C-alpha positions, 0 to 999 in steps of 0.5 A: 509418147504415141501409145497408150497401154497402161494395164492390160485388156480382155475380149472376146474373137467376134464382139467390139466391147474391150475391158479394160484391167487397171486402166484410166482409158476415160482420162486419156483415150478418146474416140476416133483413136486407134486400137489393138492388141500388141501381137495384131497387125490390123488397127480398130478405131475406137467407137465409144469410150464408155469408162476407165475399162471399158470401150467398144470399136467401130467393127469387131475384132476379129482373128482365125486364131481364136475361134472354135468350131460348132458343126451341125447343132440342133437348133429346131424340129420342125412341124408340119404347116409351120414357116418361122422358126427362131431362137438362139445358137448356144456360143456366142459371140457368133463370128460374121460371115461364118453361119450356116443354117441346114433346114433340108432342101432351105440352106441358110448363110449370112451374109456379113451384116446380120442377114440369113439368106436362103437358098434357094429361098428363105430368109433369115437375122442373125445378132452374131452378139446374142446368138438370137436367130429366125428363119422364114420358110418358103414353104412348109413340109410335109414330114419333121425335120430337124434343123441344124446350125453350123458356126464358129464362136469366139473365144475368148482372150485376156490379160493382153498387152495392148497399145492405142494410138493418143498422138496424131497429125495436126492437119488431117489427124495420120497416126504419129510414131515415138521410138518407144513405140511397140510394133511401129512398123506397124502404127507406120504402116496405117498412117501409110495407107491414110495418106493413100487413101487421102491423096486418092479422094483428093486425085479424085475430087480435083478439078484441072484448068486449061484456062485463068479460073474466077477464084473467090471465098464463102462461108462454105468453101471455095467456089470457081467460075470458069470462063464459060460460066461454069460455077464449082464449089470446092470444100474439106470434110471431118475427114480431110476429103476433098469435095467439088460439086456444080452449083 
């Protein structure tokens, strides 16, 4: 069996937390494996398996189909002479890259990493899980104004069929398939992209020799010595990437 698909899952668009229904993830699943909803083509790597029914993805689940637009939500009223403001957005989780806070002559946009970039000036932060936000204005107002936020919040997806790939190749951990897998074409595509990335990394980190090289082995990899005395160490990291460095 190339995938684990027992039970179903609940998750929220914009969150990295996945909750299982009638699952045994702590027995059969490991970090580093790949998760996807049956209906999706995107895989998400598993960062942590916390319990039999809870795991954490290495990135937030993202779908343009399960979100609600929140427009011009009132979040603060400025005070004369005050530049720092904070609070909480009303709906969570908040989707990355879609937050706009309007403070009249300063407009803030999130950068997808939790930072609010002010235009023309100012800065702040946004927590996508809790909705906590703060801004530090570059100048004070002479009168009170309303500060508003526009963003997308993620909707809940409940009792969703899913699969987690549990069979991988021996050396480079490329996902394997079986004839009983659902959406096997997506597993194939994921494998091909991983192979492509590893071949590309190997090619850009490879050495080409026009003359005979002296090769010796060490505890840290292979050592190549060219006729001019240049020495190179070649190693392969835990992700299967080929690395070279002169020594």
